[in-house]
C-alpha positions in Angstrom: 98.1 97.5 144.9 96.5 99.3 147.6 99.0 102.0 147.3 98.2 102.8 143.5 94.6 102.8 145.0 95.4 105.2 147.8 97.3 107.5 145.6 94.5 107.5 143.5 91.9 108.4 146.3 89.8 105.6 146.0 90.5 104.8 149.7 89.7 108.0 150.8 87.2 107.8 153.9 87.2 103.8 153.8 87.9 101.2 155.8 90.6 98.9 153.9 93.2 96.1 154.5 96.6 94.9 152.9 98.9 92.3 153.6 100.2 92.6 157.2 103.7 93.6 156.0 102.6 96.7 154.4 99.5 97.8 156.8 101.5 100.0 158.8 103.0 102.0 155.8 99.7 102.4 154.1 98.0 104.0 157.2 101.2 106.2 157.7 101.2 107.4 154.1 97.3 107.8 153.4 95.6 108.8 156.9 92.6 109.3 155.0 92.0 106.1 154.7 91.3 103.6 158.0 93.4 100.5 157.9 92.2 97.4 159.5 95.4 95.7 159.9 94.5 92.1 161.3 91.6 91.3 158.6 92.1 88.9 156.0 89.4 91.1 153.7 87.4 94.3 154.2 84.1 95.2 152.5 83.4 98.8 152.8 80.4 99.6 150.5 81.3 98.9 147.3 85.2 98.8 148.2 86.9 95.2 148.4 90.0 94.9 149.8 92.1 91.8 150.7 95.4 90.9 152.1 97.3 89.5 149.6 96.9 86.5 147.1 95.6 83.7 149.3 93.3 86.5 151.3 92.0 87.3 147.6 90.7 83.5 147.7 88.9 84.0 150.8 87.2 87.2 149.2 86.4 85.5 146.0 84.6 82.6 148.1 82.3 85.4 149.9 81.5 87.0 146.9 80.7 83.6 145.4 78.2 83.0 148.4 77.0 86.4 148.4 75.7 86.2 144.8 74.8 82.6 144.5 75.0 80.8 148.1 76.5 79.0 150.6 76.4 75.5 148.8 77.8 76.9 145.7 80.9 78.6 147.6 81.3 75.5 149.6 81.7 73.5 146.8 84.3 75.8 145.1 86.3 75.8 148.4 86.2 72.0 148.1 87.3 72.0 144.8 90.0 74.2 145.8 91.1 72.7 148.7 90.5 75.6 151.0 88.7 76.5 153.9 85.1 78.3 152.9 85.9 80.6 156.0 89.4 81.2 157.9 88.9 81.9 161.3 91.3 84.9 162.8 93.1 87.4 161.3 96.4 87.7 159.5 98.4 88.0 162.5 97.5 84.0 163.4 99.1 83.0 159.7 102.0 85.4 160.1 103.0 83.3 163.3 102.6 80.1 161.7 104.6 81.0 158.5 107.4 82.3 160.9 107.6 78.7 162.6 107.6 77.3 159.1 111.0 79.1 158.3 112.5 78.0 161.4 116.1 76.3 160.9 116.7 75.1 164.3 114.7 73.8 167.4 111.4 71.6 167.2 110.0 73.2 164.2 112.9 72.8 161.8 113.0 69.0 162.7 109.4 68.4 161.6 110.0 70.0 158.1 112.1 67.3 157.3 
């Protein structure tokens, strides 16, 4: 989706993020945008970008909090069984996922 927005010029002059697997390509192909590769979401003026589907949930919770307050955002997060605000950036989560798909060693044993 970020590539479509970039091709349309929507990202020109803006700070943006995208999924960590696509951040380098987006930065190389569309140098008019500043890609922030390790953020879950980035808000730059009226432009909101996120780093994938679950990062979109994080962004949606931020919008609920901005518009309706922390209490409602926390209630929504609890209902969805997610954190209201996750700490860290994308690289932290990609490392955990790599460990989850391990087929040998200590991590593999914990998956059974």
